[in-house]
N, C-alpha and C positions, 0 to 999 in steps of 0.2 A: 302693654307698656314694657319697654326694654329695661332690663336690669343694668346696673352700673357696669358689671363685667361685660355684658353684651355690647354696651356702648363703647367701652374701651377697646374691645375686640374689633368693632366696626371701624373705629377711628384708626386703629392700628393697620387694618387692611387698606383703608383709604390712603393712609400715609405711605404704605409700601407701594401702592399703585402709583402715587404721585412721584415717589423716588424713582420707580422704574421708568415712568414716562419722561422724567427729566433726564435720566441717563440716556435713553434712546434718542432724545432730542439733541443732546450734545454729541453723541456718536454720529447721528445723521448730518449734523452741521460739519463735523470734522471730515466725514467721508466725502461730502460734496466738494470740499476744498482740496483734498489730497491730490487729485489728478493734475491740478494746475499749480497752485501755490497757497500757502497759509500765511496770513498776516498774524504772526504769533502774538504780537502786542494786543491786537484787537480780539483775538481768540481768548487770551487770558483775562481781558477786561470783561468779556462776555461770561467767562467761567465764574469769576468772583461775584458778578452781579446775580446770575441765575442761582448759584449755590447759596448765596446769602439769603435771597428771598425764599428759596425752597426750604432751607433748613431753619428759617425763622430765627436767625441769630442777629446779634447786634453788629457784628463786623465779620467780614470774610476777606482773607488776603492771601497773596502769594509771597512766600518768604524764600529768598535765595541765599545761598552761601557763596560769598564772593571769594576771589583768589586771595584777598588780603585777610581772610579769616573773620569776616563780618557777616552778620545776618542782616540782609537788606530787604525791606518790605517794598517790593516793586509794583504791586497792583493791589488795589483795595476797594471794597464796597462797604458802605455804612448804612444802617437802617435809617439814620437821621443825622442831621448836622450836630446834634447834641452829643453824639458818640465821639469819643476821643479818636482823632485820626493819627495813624502811625505811618501813613504813606511816605515813602522815601526815607524812612528812619533806618539808620545803620547802627547796629548794636555790636560793638567789639566783643568777641567771646573767646575764651580759652577752650578750644574743642576738647582737649585732653581732660580738663577739669569737668566740663559740662557732660562729656560722655560717661564720666564716672557715676553720674547721677541720672542722666537721661540719654537713652540711645536714640539719637535723632534720625537714625536710619530705620527706626521702627515707629509704630504708631504711638503717639503721646496722647493719652486719654485721661484728662483731669477734670472730674466733676466739680471739685472745689479746690481752687488753687491756694486757698488760705488754710487748708487742712494742716494741722500741726505735725502730722507724720511725714509731710513732704520736706525734702531738704531745703534749707533757707535760700540756696542759690536758685532753685526752681521757683520758689515763692517770689523772690526778688525779680526774676525774669518776667513772670506773669504780671506782677504788680507794675513793673516799668511799662508794660503795654496796656495797662488799664483793663486787665482781663480777670474775670472771676471764675469762669469755666472755659477750658481750652481743649480743643481737639486738633492735633497736628498729624497730617498724613504725608509721608515722604513721597516724592515723585522720583522713581528710580529708573535709570536706563543703563543697562549693561554694568550693573554694580555701582555706577556713579550716581550720586544724589544730585539731581538737577535743582531741587528746591523742596518746599513744603506747602501744602494747602492748609491754611489755618482758619478754624472757626472759633469765634470768640463770643462769649456771653459776658457782658460787663456788669450787670446789675445784681445778679444773685446766682447761686450755684445752679447748675443744670445737669441733668443726667443724660449721658450720651448712650443711646441704645445700640445694640449690636448691628441692627439693620442699617442704621445711619453710618456706622463705621464702615460696614461692607460696601455701602453705596459710595462713600467717599474714596475708598480704595479703588473701586472700578473707575471712577473719574480720574484718579491719579494715573492709573494705567493708560487711559485714553490720552491724557496729557503727554505722557512719555512717548506714546506712538506718534502723536501730532508733532512733538518736538523732533523726533527722529526723521519723519518725512520732511519737515521744514529744513532740517540741516542737510539732508541729502539733496533736496531741490535747490537750496541756496548755494551749496558747494558746486553743483553742476552748472547752475546759472552763472555763478561767478567765474568758473573755469571757461565757459563759452565767451563771456564778456571780455575776460582777460586775453584770450586768444585773438578775438576780433580786434581789440585795441592794439595789441602788439603787431598784428598784420597791418593795420592802418598806419601805425607809427613807422614800420619798416618801409611801407610804400611812400610815406612822406619823405623819409631820409633818402630814398633812391630817386625820387622825382624832383626834389628841390635842393638848391645849393645855398640859398640865403639863410644864414644862421638865425636871424631874427624871426623869419617866417617859420623855419623848422621848429625852433624852440617854442614858439607860440602854439603851434599845432600839437606838439608833443605834450605841453602842459595842459591844454584843453582836454585831450583824451585822457591823460592821467587823472585830472580833476574829476571827470565824470566817472572814472573807474572806481576811485576810492570814496567818492561821495563827500569830499571835504568842502568847506565854504570857499576857501581860496588857496592858491599855491603860488610859489615864487621860485625863480631860478637866479642864483647869484653866481657870478663868474669872477675868479681870482685874476688879478693883473699879473704881469710878467714876474715881478719880484715877490709875489704872493703875500703882500702886506696890505693890500686893499681888495675889497670885494665890491662888485658893482651889480646892480639889479639889471638882469638881462631880459627877463620876461616875468609877467605877472598876470594871473588869470583868476577870475572869481566866478562862482556859480550865480545864476540869476537871482536866487533868493538871499544871497549873502548881503549883510550890512557891513560895508567896508569904508564908510566915510572917515572914521578915525584913522584907519590904516593908510588911506590915501593922503590924509592930512599929515601923517607922520613922514611919509615919503617926500612930500612937497617941502616940509619944514627942514628936513635933514639931508635932502638930496638923495641921489640914487647910488651913492658910493660911500663907503665907510672904511676907516682904518681898523683892521682886525687886531692889530697888535695891542689896542686898548682893551681888548676883550679876551683874556686868557682862556676862558672856557671855549670860545669859538676856535681859537688856535688849537686847543687840545682836541676838539671834535674833528677838525680837519686832519690832524696828524694821526689820530686813532683810526679814522676811516670807518667808524661804526655808526649805525643809525641811532639817533637819540629819540627816545619816547618821552613826551612831556604830558603830564596830567596836572591840571590846576590844583588838585587836592594834595599833590606832592610838593608844591611850592610853598616857600615862606609867605606869610600873609602879605607883606608889601609887594613882593613880586607877583603874587596871585592877583592882586588888585590891578596891577599894570597889564598883566596878561589878559584878564577878563575885560577891563574897560577900554584899554588902548588898542590891543590887538584883537579884541572880540573873540578870544579863544577859551575853550575849556580843555582842549587837547590838541597836541601837535606832534608831527613827526618831522625830523630834520635829518637828511641823509647826505653825506658827502658824495659827490659825483667824481668817479675815478675813470680815467681813460688810459689804458696801457700802463697801469700802475702809478699814474700821476694824478694828483688831486686837481680837478678842473674847477670845482666850485661846490655850492651847496644847493640842495633842492628841499623845499619845505612845504608841508601841508598843514592847514589849521582848520579845526572843527569848532563850531560854536556850541555844539551839543556835547553832553557828557558821554565818554566812551570808556569801556572797561579794558 
């Protein structure tokens, strides 16, 4: 009959073997995708699912640091529906204050987040996520922190073993490699697609003289290039007081009934002098970036419901130093 010590040793060896097998499985999946492309979103969903089950935790997530200084839970796995979900949660943080207590570029290993010796800000952060034991491992690429892998135990304190921490560090390294390959592949693919689109646009301009036909083709190619839901070209009249819709294109998946209804209700021409912000945009000649999260609540509702947008770009079109009109793209999905 085995002693308790022998049993624990056997379990420990089995655990190490399982961790090793899980690591090799993730690396094999990543290596198989590298020569072609990596669906980073699907890859991260797979990571949190496999890690959560493998580590026998209540919740596993990917936490990203946004440019606005928020911690954003972008991907999550839960052991059951009873576990509090933090998916898509955004937590505003003062990095200077937080870094004084926790170095988020290093491993955060808290067996008991309610321990009295911990700073109250750390305890509050853990409590806000419904976490009793926490293990955070940063994903670092070229000194830049891409995000963190988080393991959470919600019901009681849990001891994090050195082997588990080492395992999670190796997964974080593979995630950084996967992100790097994805970025290189995506940049090269986008560069090739942009070059192809520009050549097609140039050929269209050289081969056709009808403005309506040319603008329609140009918008179609530009829409496909940026992946927006729809785009429109507005042209100023001679006295630059009115702008008229010259071309409108939508992607096959776009829901634009409300937009078309708006065009039909108000016509295809509008007096821009009634909209000082539009006049200012045309005179400045700079591209305007719109995110619904930056808009006041009433305007956000109009933008979401009527225009079907979560994000937009509006750019003045200038020819030989003269403002010709406005070109706009709208996305129904959230963009950073």
